[in-house]
C-alpha positions as CSV (number, residue, x, y, z in Angstrom):
1,M,29.6,22.5,-19.6
2,T,25.8,21.1,-19.8
3,T,23.2,22.5,-22.1
4,P,19.7,23.2,-21.0
5,L,16.9,20.6,-22.2
6,N,15.0,21.8,-25.3
7,D,11.2,22.2,-24.8
8,N,10.3,18.8,-25.9
9,A,12.1,17.3,-23.2
10,L,11.1,19.7,-20.5
11,A,7.7,19.0,-21.5
12,Q,8.2,15.3,-21.3
13,L,9.8,15.2,-17.8
14,F,7.5,18.2,-16.3
15,L,5.1,20.3,-18.1
16,D,3.1,18.0,-19.8
17,A,3.8,14.8,-17.3
18,H,0.9,13.8,-15.2
19,T,0.1,11.3,-12.9
20,H,-1.6,8.3,-14.3
21,T,-4.0,5.6,-12.8
22,S,-5.3,3.8,-16.0
23,W,-2.8,1.7,-17.9
24,Q,-2.5,0.1,-21.5
25,E,-2.1,-3.5,-21.4
26,K,1.5,-3.2,-22.4
27,P,4.4,-4.8,-20.3
28,I,7.5,-3.2,-19.5
29,D,10.6,-5.0,-20.7
30,E,12.7,-6.4,-17.9
31,A,15.9,-4.7,-19.8
32,I,14.1,-1.1,-19.5
33,I,13.5,-1.8,-15.9
34,Q,17.4,-2.5,-15.5
35,Q,18.0,0.7,-17.5
36,L,15.6,2.8,-14.9
37,Y,17.8,1.7,-12.3
38,D,21.2,2.4,-13.9
39,L,19.8,5.9,-14.5
40,V,18.5,6.2,-10.7
41,K,21.8,5.0,-9.1
42,V,23.8,7.9,-10.5
43,G,21.4,10.6,-8.8
44,S,22.9,12.3,-6.0
45,T,22.4,11.5,-2.3
46,S,24.1,12.9,0.7
47,A,27.5,10.9,1.2
48,N,26.4,8.8,-1.8
49,C,24.6,6.7,0.8
50,S,22.3,5.3,-1.7
51,P,19.6,4.0,0.9
52,A,16.7,3.3,-1.5
53,R,15.8,-0.3,-2.4
54,F,13.4,-1.2,-5.2
55,V,11.0,-4.1,-5.8
56,F,9.6,-4.1,-9.1
57,I,6.3,-6.0,-9.1
58,T,5.4,-7.5,-12.7
59,T,3.6,-10.6,-12.2
60,D,0.3,-11.4,-11.2
61,E,1.3,-13.5,-8.0
62,A,3.7,-10.6,-6.8
63,R,0.5,-8.3,-7.3
64,E,-2.1,-10.7,-5.4
65,K,0.6,-10.4,-2.6
66,L,0.5,-6.7,-2.4
67,K,-3.2,-6.2,-2.9
68,P,-4.2,-6.6,0.9
69,C,-1.5,-3.8,1.6
70,L,-3.4,-1.3,-0.6
71,S,-6.0,1.1,0.4
72,S,-9.4,0.3,-1.6
73,G,-8.9,3.4,-3.8
74,N,-5.5,2.1,-5.2
75,V,-6.2,-1.2,-5.7
76,E,-7.7,-1.0,-9.2
77,Q,-5.0,1.3,-10.7
78,T,-2.4,-0.9,-9.2
79,M,-3.7,-4.4,-10.2
80,S,-3.9,-3.1,-13.9
81,A,-0.6,-1.4,-13.7
82,P,2.3,-3.3,-15.6
83,C,4.6,-2.4,-13.0
84,T,4.5,-1.4,-9.2
85,V,7.7,-0.4,-7.7
86,I,7.8,-0.7,-3.8
87,V,10.3,2.2,-3.0
88,A,12.0,1.0,0.1
89,Y,14.9,2.2,2.1
90,D,17.4,-0.1,4.1
91,E,17.6,0.9,7.5
92,E,21.4,-0.3,7.5
93,F,22.2,1.8,4.6
94,Y,25.4,2.9,6.3
95,E,26.9,-0.8,5.9
96,Q,27.4,0.0,2.4
97,L,29.1,3.4,3.1
98,P,32.7,2.2,3.5
99,T,32.4,1.4,-0.2
100,L,30.0,3.7,-1.4
101,F,31.8,6.6,0.7
102,P,35.6,6.0,1.3
103,Y,36.7,9.4,2.1
104,A,35.5,9.4,5.9
105,D,34.4,6.9,8.3
106,A,30.5,7.9,7.2
107,K,29.3,4.7,8.7
108,S,29.9,5.8,12.2
109,W,27.6,9.1,11.8
110,F,24.9,6.8,11.7
111,T,25.4,4.0,13.7
112,S,26.0,6.3,16.8
113,N,22.9,8.2,15.9
114,P,20.0,6.0,15.2
115,E,17.4,9.1,14.4
116,A,19.8,10.6,11.8
117,A,20.3,7.4,10.2
118,L,16.3,7.4,9.7
119,E,15.9,10.6,8.8
120,T,18.5,10.4,6.0
121,A,17.2,7.0,4.9
122,M,14.0,8.7,4.3
123,R,15.1,11.7,2.6
124,N,17.3,10.2,0.5
125,S,15.4,7.5,-0.6
126,S,12.5,9.7,-1.3
127,M,14.7,11.6,-3.5
128,Q,15.6,8.5,-5.2
129,G,12.3,7.8,-5.6
130,A,12.0,11.3,-7.6
131,Y,14.7,10.1,-9.7
132,L,12.9,7.0,-10.5
133,I,10.0,9.1,-11.7
134,S,12.1,11.3,-13.7
135,A,13.9,8.4,-15.5
136,A,10.7,6.6,-16.1
137,R,9.5,9.7,-17.8
138,A,12.8,10.2,-19.7
139,L,12.1,6.5,-21.3
140,G,9.0,7.0,-22.3
141,L,7.1,5.4,-19.3
142,D,4.6,7.0,-17.2
143,T,4.0,7.3,-13.6
144,G,1.5,7.6,-10.6
145,A,2.8,7.6,-7.0
146,M,1.1,6.5,-3.9
147,S,0.9,6.9,-0.5
148,G,-2.2,4.9,0.4
149,F,-1.4,1.5,1.6
150,N,-0.8,-0.1,5.3
151,P,2.9,0.1,5.6
152,T,3.1,-2.3,8.4
153,L,1.3,-4.9,6.9
154,L,3.4,-4.3,3.5
155,N,6.7,-4.4,5.7
156,D,5.5,-7.8,7.2
157,T,4.6,-9.5,4.0
158,F,7.6,-8.2,1.9
159,F,10.4,-7.1,4.3
160,S,9.8,-9.3,7.5
161,D,13.4,-11.0,6.9
162,S,15.1,-8.1,6.1
163,T,16.3,-4.3,7.2
164,W,14.3,-3.1,4.2
165,K,11.2,-0.7,5.0
166,V,8.5,0.9,2.5
167,N,8.6,4.6,1.7
168,F,6.0,4.9,-1.0
169,L,4.6,3.1,-4.1
170,L,5.0,3.8,-7.8
171,N,2.9,2.4,-10.8
172,I,4.8,2.7,-14.0
173,G,4.0,1.8,-17.4
174,Y,2.5,3.2,-20.8
175,G,-0.8,5.5,-19.3
176,D,-3.9,5.7,-20.9
177,G,-3.9,9.1,-21.8
178,E,-7.7,9.2,-22.6
179,K,-8.4,8.8,-18.7
180,V,-5.8,11.2,-17.5
181,H,-7.3,14.1,-15.2
182,K,-6.7,17.6,-15.7
183,R,-3.7,19.0,-14.2
184,F,-4.7,20.6,-10.8
185,P,-3.7,24.1,-9.9
186,R,-0.2,24.5,-8.3
187,L,1.0,27.2,-6.0
188,S,2.4,30.3,-7.6
189,F,6.4,31.4,-7.1
190,E,5.4,33.7,-4.7
191,Q,3.2,31.4,-2.6
192,A,5.8,28.7,-2.5
193,C,9.0,30.4,-2.7
194,Q,11.5,33.1,-1.3
195,I,14.9,34.6,-3.0
196,L,16.8,36.0,0.1
């Protein structure tokens, strides 16, 4: 039986967490990056398909490679972030299913249905990207997710010789709390939910 998280933990993960666009000049240790993935990889995906692939950009050389792919409004925040993660998915994620989900011939579910494969890859890599945001917050990091980039250029730049494709970008680091925007409104329960 699990115990609900206390108010401090809930605040760190959700209630006090904000999207960050300004960063302290403080690098992220590689051991923390590996710990992030160790947390993400145990998050649930359908049939344990685990389609997400992550490229952690931490060097100036890699940032310069990414820069032309970014929308103008995302350049400054990304160039100053200690780490930008390309949250991608493997179009052929199903090749790993005999190992990841040995209870059925799950690979055949997708080799025979490309539309289902793409939908599954996008949905589940998005979930894994959300796990990455939660894991980063749990480890004391701040995050800023982005969709403002040229996906064709990014895929050509980073994944031209692979079956990986970008889903979204995520800046992570130690945010500058003095430059965080006030939280925008959210939809009420009544606006966004139904109980049937």
